[in-house]
N, C-alpha and C positions, 0 to 999 in steps of 0.2 A: 499476538501477532507472530508471523513467521516470515522467513526470507522467501524471496521468489526469484526466478531466473528471468532474464530478458533475452529475446532473440533479436539480434541486430547484425548489420553487416560488419560492425566493428565492436570490440570489447569496450562498450561505452562507459561502463562503470570504472574500468581501469583508466580510461582517458580522463574521466572526471576527477578521479583520485590524484592523478599526476598533475592535472591543471590546478587543483586546490593546493597541492604541495608547492608548486611553482609560485603561485600567488602568495603563499605564506612566507616563502623565502624572500620574495621581493618586498613585501610589506613590512616584514619584521624590523629591519633597521630604521625604516621610516617611522613606524610606531614608537620604537625605542627612543628615537630622537625627540619625538613630541613628548614622550614621558619624561625625558631628561629636563625638559623645560618647565615641568610642574614643580611647585614648591615642595620642599622636603616634608613639610607638615601633612601633605596629601599622600605622597608616595610611601613614606615610612609605615603608616598604619596598614596600608595595603600589602606591603611586603611582609609585615609581621603576620598578617592573617593567612597569606598563602604559603608561607615558608614551610608549613607542615607537609606540603605536597611537593616541595621543590625537587626531591629525589626522583619523583615520577615525571618531572618535566611539566608539571601542571602549575599554572598561575604565574604571577609576577615574581621575578627573582632578580636581586641586585638592581632594582630600579628599572627593570626592563621585562619584556615578554619574550619567551622563547618561540622559535619557529614551530616547534612541535605543538606548543600550546595553541598557537594561532591556527595551525592545521586542524587540530581537533575541534576547535571552535567553528571554523568554517565548514568542516565536515558535518558537524551537528546541525548547523543552520541550513546547509544544503539538503540534508536528509529530511528535515522537518518542513522547511518552507521554500527555499530557493529553487528547488527542482520544479515547482509549480509555476514559476514566473514565465511569462510569454516567450521571451527571447531564449531562455534556457530550454524550455520545452521544444521550441523550434529547432534548436541545435541537437538535443538528445533524441527528439522524436518520441519522447515518452508521453503516455496518455494517463489521465487521472480518472480512475474508476471509483474513487471514494464518494460516498454519499448514501442517502437513503433511497431505496428503490421499492416500488410496489407493483404487483401485477398478478399473473396467474400461472398455474402449472397444470399440464395434462400428462398422464402417464399410461403406459400400456398395462400397468398393474391394475388400474381401475379406469378403463377407457371412458366410461360414462361420467366420471367425476372430475370436476374442476376444483383445484385447490387455490386458495389465496396465498400469495407469497409476499412477505416483507423482508427485504434483504438490506443489511447494513454492511457497507464495505469501508474499511479503514485502510489507508495506504500512505506510506512514506516512500522515499527513494529506495530504501532497502528492504522494507517489510510490508506485508499486507495481511488482511484477515477478511473473510467473508462469512458473515453469520446470517442465517436465514430462519424465519419462522413460517411454517406452513400450517394453514388452517383449513380443515375440512368444512366446506360450506354447508354440509347437511348435518353432520354430527357436532360441529364446532370443536372437534378434537384437534389438538395441536402437536406438532413435532418440531424439533429444531435441528439444524445442522451447522457445523463449523468446518471451515477449510483446514486442511492439514499441509498442503503444499500447493504451489501455484507457479504458472509460467505465463509470461506476457509476450505477445507478438505485436509491437506497436503498429506495424504496417502489414496487416495480414492479406487483405484483398479488397480492391475497389474502395480504398480509403477507410476501411473498417479496421478495428483493432480487436485482437482476441485475448480474452482472459480464460485460461484453462486451469482448472484446479480440482484437486481431489478433496473429498469431504467425508465426514462421519455424521450420520443422522441418528438421533435418539427419539424414542417415543415414551411417554409416561403411561401409556395404556398397557396395564399388566395382562390383559386378555390376549394380546398379540403373541403369536408364537415367536416371531422375529421382531424384537424391540429395537434392535440396532443393526444398521447396515452401512456399507461404504459405497462410494461411487465417484464418478467424474463428471464435471460440467465443462462445456465449451460455450462461452457467452461472447457475443459480438457487439461491440459498441458502435452506435450509429446515430443518425438524427441530430447533427450538430446545429445548435441554436446560436446564430450570430449575435443576438442581443445578450443572451446569458453567457456566451463564450463557453458553453458546455455541451457535451453530448447528452441527449435526453432519452435514448433508447438502448436497452440491453436485452438482447434476445439470443436464444440458442437452444441447445439440447443437452440431455444428460443420459448417463448410463449408470445403473446400480445392480447389485447382486441380491436385492431383497426378494425373499421367497425362494421357490425351487427353480425358477427360471429367470434369466436376466431381464431387466426392464429398461425400456427406452421411454423418453418423454421430451416435452418441449417446455421452455420457460419464456415468458414475455413480460418484461419489466419496463417501467417508465420512471424517470428520475423525479423524486419529490423534493429533494434538497441536496 
């Protein structure tokens, strides 16, 4: 996975970081007070275990937890899980592209050919990856692509969200003159399902430098999970 940028009216990642730090400072004395009420037989083994990282500000030290430790824990939880919660997403306006998507691709490289596409998107608050498998429906030949950089616009146009990324594509066909190429994709998230609480459609276009002339194409994907 790799980092991605977010276009928003405010520096939302900076705001989230400041908020988590403030929460850590407020909660730290409260948690330490609760820890102080625990029996020494419970606290002592925990201190002994985490003392090896005390110089880094990690873990329980002297019967308590540091604000830095709490901040790191909250940051990790937010990055992996909390950012997906409804109220949090409503505040940040971030969208979740993660999931398995299937559909088709058409390209100016071979206008008559339709390719099957299976895309797997993994996303956290700070990182994302887009891995695609393309299958030629006539020859059954496969190529794969992986994203290298990405940019998200949560509110692009008419309640759609944009995922723009660069990718590198590789083919295992040794007969091809060009077995590797790079390009860009602009995919738009739409088709919100109220029951599943997810967007179900991901459509857009792409550009690459395969061959002697630039190629344009379209991608239509539906969420499978």
